[in-house]
C-alpha positions in Angstrom: -11.1 12.6 -6.0 -14.7 13.8 -6.5 -16.1 16.0 -3.8 -19.5 14.3 -4.0 -17.8 11.0 -3.2 -16.2 12.4 -0.1 -19.4 14.0 1.1 -21.3 10.7 0.6 -19.1 8.9 3.1 -18.5 11.7 5.6 -15.2 13.0 4.2 -11.6 12.2 5.3 -11.1 10.7 8.8 -8.8 13.3 10.4 -7.8 10.8 13.2 -6.7 7.9 11.0 -3.0 8.1 10.1 -3.6 6.1 6.9 -6.8 7.9 5.9 -6.6 6.8 2.3 -6.9 3.1 3.3 -9.9 3.9 5.5 -11.5 6.0 2.8 -11.2 3.3 0.2 -13.1 0.8 2.3 -15.8 3.3 3.2 -16.2 4.2 -0.4 -16.5 0.5 -1.3 -19.1 0.0 1.5 -21.2 2.8 0.1 -21.2 1.5 -3.5 -18.2 3.6 -4.8 -15.7 2.3 -7.3 -12.2 3.0 -8.6 -11.3 3.7 -12.2 -8.0 4.4 -13.9 -6.7 7.5 -15.7 -3.4 7.9 -17.4 -1.2 10.3 -15.4 2.5 10.6 -14.6 3.6 10.3 -11.0 6.9 11.1 -9.5 7.1 9.8 -6.0 10.2 9.9 -3.9 11.0 6.7 -1.9 12.4 7.0 1.6 16.1 6.3 1.3 17.3 6.2 4.9 16.4 3.6 7.6 15.3 6.0 10.4 12.6 7.9 8.4 11.7 4.6 6.7 11.1 3.1 10.2 8.9 6.0 11.2 6.9 6.0 7.9 6.3 2.2 8.2 5.2 2.5 11.8 2.7 5.1 10.8 1.4 3.0 8.0 1.1 -0.1 10.1 -0.6 1.8 12.9 -3.1 3.2 10.4 -3.7 -0.3 9.0 -4.6 -1.5 12.5 -6.8 1.5 13.0 -8.6 0.9 9.7 -9.0 -2.8 10.3 -10.5 -2.2 13.8 -12.9 0.5 12.6 -14.2 -1.5 9.7 -14.5 -4.7 11.7 -17.2 -2.9 13.8 -19.5 -3.6 10.8 -17.6 -6.1 8.6 -20.5 -7.1 6.4 -21.4 -3.5 5.6 -21.0 -3.4 1.8 -21.1 -7.1 1.3 -18.9 -10.2 1.8 -16.5 -9.3 -0.9 -15.5 -6.2 1.0 -14.9 -8.0 4.3 -12.8 -10.6 2.4 -10.7 -7.9 0.8 -10.3 -6.2 4.2 -8.8 -9.4 5.6 -6.5 -10.0 2.6 -5.2 -6.5 2.2 -5.0 -5.4 5.8 -5.5 -8.4 8.1 -3.1 -10.8 6.4 -0.6 -8.0 5.8 -0.5 -7.3 9.6 -0.3 -11.0 10.5 2.5 -11.6 8.1 4.6 -8.8 9.6 3.8 -10.0 13.1 4.9 -13.6 12.6 7.5 -13.5 9.8 10.4 -12.2 11.9 9.8 -14.4 15.0 9.4 -17.5 12.8 12.7 -16.8 10.9 14.6 -16.1 14.1 13.2 -19.3 15.6 14.3 -21.3 12.5 17.7 -19.8 12.6 18.2 -20.5 16.3 16.9 -24.1 15.8 19.3 -24.6 13.0 22.2 -23.4 15.1 21.1 -25.6 18.0 21.1 -28.6 15.7 24.5 -27.8 14.3 26.1 -27.5 17.8 24.3 -30.6 19.1 22.0 -29.0 21.6 19.0 -30.6 20.1 18.0 -32.9 17.2 14.5 -31.4 16.8 13.5 -30.9 13.2 10.7 -29.0 11.5 8.5 -31.1 9.3 9.5 -30.7 5.7 6.0 -29.7 4.6 6.2 -26.5 6.7 9.6 -25.7 5.3 8.4 -26.2 1.7 5.4 -24.0 2.4 7.6 -21.3 3.8 10.0 -21.5 0.8 7.1 -21.4 -1.6 5.6 -18.3 0.0 9.0 -16.5 0.0 9.4 -17.3 -3.7 5.9 -16.0 -4.5 6.5 -12.8 -2.6 9.8 -12.2 -4.4 8.2 -13.1 -7.7 5.6 -10.3 -7.1 8.4 -7.9 -6.5 10.2 -8.9 -9.7 7.0 -8.6 -11.7 6.4 -5.2 -10.3 9.9 -4.0 -11.3 9.5 -5.3 -14.8 6.0 -3.8 -15.3 7.3 -0.5 -14.0 10.0 -0.6 -16.7 12.8 -0.7 -14.1 14.6 -4.1 -14.6 17.7 -2.7 -12.8 15.7 -3.3 -9.5 15.7 -7.0 -10.1 19.1 -7.3 -8.4 17.4 -6.3 -5.1 14.7 -8.9 -5.3 16.7 -11.6 -3.3 17.0 -9.0 -0.5 13.2 -8.8 0.0 13.2 -11.2 3.0 15.5 -8.9 4.8 13.1 -6.0 4.1 10.3 -8.1 5.5 12.3 -8.8 8.7 12.9 -5.1 9.1 9.1 -4.4 9.3 8.9 -6.1 12.7 10.3 -3.2 14.8 8.0 -0.6 13.2 5.1 -2.9 14.0 6.1 -3.0 17.6 6.3 0.8 17.7 2.9 1.0 16.0 1.3 -1.3 18.6 2.8 0.8 21.4 1.7 4.1 19.8 -1.8 2.7 19.2 -2.3 2.9 22.9 0.0 5.9 23.9 -0.5 8.3 20.9 -2.8 6.8 18.3 -3.3 9.9 16.3 0.4 11.0 16.1 1.5 11.4 12.5 5.2 10.7 11.8 6.1 13.1 9.0 8.1 11.7 6.1 11.2 13.6 5.0 11.2 14.7 1.3 13.7 16.3 -1.0 16.4 13.9 0.2 17.3 12.3 -3.2 16.7 15.3 -5.4 14.3 15.7 -8.3 13.4 12.4 -10.0 13.9 11.9 -13.7 10.9 12.3 -16.0 8.8 9.2 -16.0 6.4 7.8 -18.7 2.7 7.9 -18.1 1.6 5.7 -15.3 -1.8 4.8 -13.9 -3.5 6.8 -11.1 -6.7 6.2 -9.3 -9.9 8.0 -10.1 -12.8 7.4 -7.6 -16.4 7.9 -8.5 -19.4 8.1 -6.2 -21.9 5.5 -5.0 -23.7 3.7 -7.8 -27.4 4.2 -7.2 
């Protein structure tokens, strides 16, 4: 990260718990850009549910913070930036908020139909749309595993909807903390799975300053 780029947008936001997301949109609003350099990265994934929950609640809280801050002046930096803000943060938050309640509702409705409590049915167009969206999401995960050279991860792709369901409790915690302790940072445990194996060169971000 170039120091001049940080200075041009006021530096890191010390109060945003996903400061990298906030900084990316501020750089874009001020004419900055992102390039790519070849560099290896060895990042440890969270392997236990409790620290994973805390990490995701922090990320989701930071997404909300970033979305709220940048919606104060959404057109700053052009319409493309505001569209990307909604796609990357807004729609991500909405999907987490509605996915679990919708799936629970569909499950309860299915049970109610089986036991004869009701004969209400969901129009097929909505079910086809839901199924198509699930397939698209899992296809993205499968493509990511293949592009990363880790085809063994493909066996986990069918479990992705369960992962999406698990995001709902962290979101509820994030919403509570947004009011009670908005700047609290849940630290992520590291060194749990041991040293990762050597990885081939991957891509990493390189940010340059405003283009004047």
